C-alpha positions in Angstrom: 7.2 4.2 24.8 5.2 5.9 27.6 1.9 4.5 26.3 -0.1 7.5 27.2 -0.4 8.3 23.5 -1.5 4.7 22.7 -5.2 5.6 22.0 -4.2 8.4 19.6 -1.8 6.0 17.8 -4.5 3.4 17.5 -6.9 5.9 16.0 -4.3 7.1 13.5 -3.4 3.5 12.5 -7.1 2.7 12.0 -7.4 5.7 9.7 -4.3 4.6 7.8 -5.7 1.1 7.4 -8.9 2.6 6.0 -6.9 4.6 3.4 -5.0 1.6 2.4 -8.2 -0.5 1.9 -9.5 2.4 -0.2 -6.4 2.3 -2.4 -6.9 -1.5 -2.9 -10.5 -0.9 -3.9 -9.6 1.9 -6.2 -7.1 -0.3 -8.0 -9.5 -3.2 -8.2 -12.2 -0.8 -9.6 -9.7 0.6 -12.2 -9.9 4.1 -10.8 -7.7 6.8 -12.4 -4.1 7.0 -11.4 -4.4 10.6 -10.3 -7.2 9.6 -7.8 -5.1 6.7 -6.6 -2.0 8.9 -6.2 -4.1 11.4 -4.2 -5.1 8.6 -1.8 -1.5 7.3 -1.5 -0.4 10.8 -0.7 -3.0 10.9 2.1 -1.5 7.6 3.5 2.0 9.0 3.4 0.9 12.2 5.2 -0.9 10.1 7.8 2.2 8.0 8.3 4.3 11.1 8.8 1.9 12.3 11.4 2.0 9.0 13.2 5.8 9.2 13.2 5.6 12.7 14.6 3.4 11.6 17.5 5.8 8.7 18.3 8.8 11.0 18.2 7.2 13.7 20.3 6.2 11.1 22.9 9.7 9.7 23.0 11.2 13.1 23.4 8.8 14.1 26.2 9.6 10.8 28.0 13.3 11.1 27.9 13.5 14.8 28.6 11.1 14.5 31.5 13.4 11.8 33.0 16.7 13.6 32.3 16.7 15.8 35.4 18.1 18.6 33.2 17.1 22.1 34.2 16.9 23.0 30.5 14.7 20.0 29.7 11.7 21.9 28.3 13.8 24.0 26.0 15.6 20.9 24.7 12.3 19.2 24.2 10.9 22.1 22.2 14.0 22.3 20.0 14.0 18.6 19.3 10.3 18.6 18.4 10.7 21.6 16.1 13.7 19.9 14.4 11.9 16.6 13.9 8.8 18.4 12.6 11.0 20.1 9.9 12.4 16.7 8.9 9.0 15.2 8.5 
């Protein structure tokens, strides 16, 4: 990892942790399942976003070190492909 995205990753993880703590509280407080599922969905979306940042960072790192003249085009294609998967 290039680590230049480390602060962003830390912020995202902190938000995910907050969501997970909220889910635990909701379960302990006997909140409705639809409300809990809504919160779980938010965690899943946050995890997907975290993965996207990591994958983008990895792609940028390897492409920038490839020495390939088409590196930017390849990076864009890879990022678009991964964003469709996630």
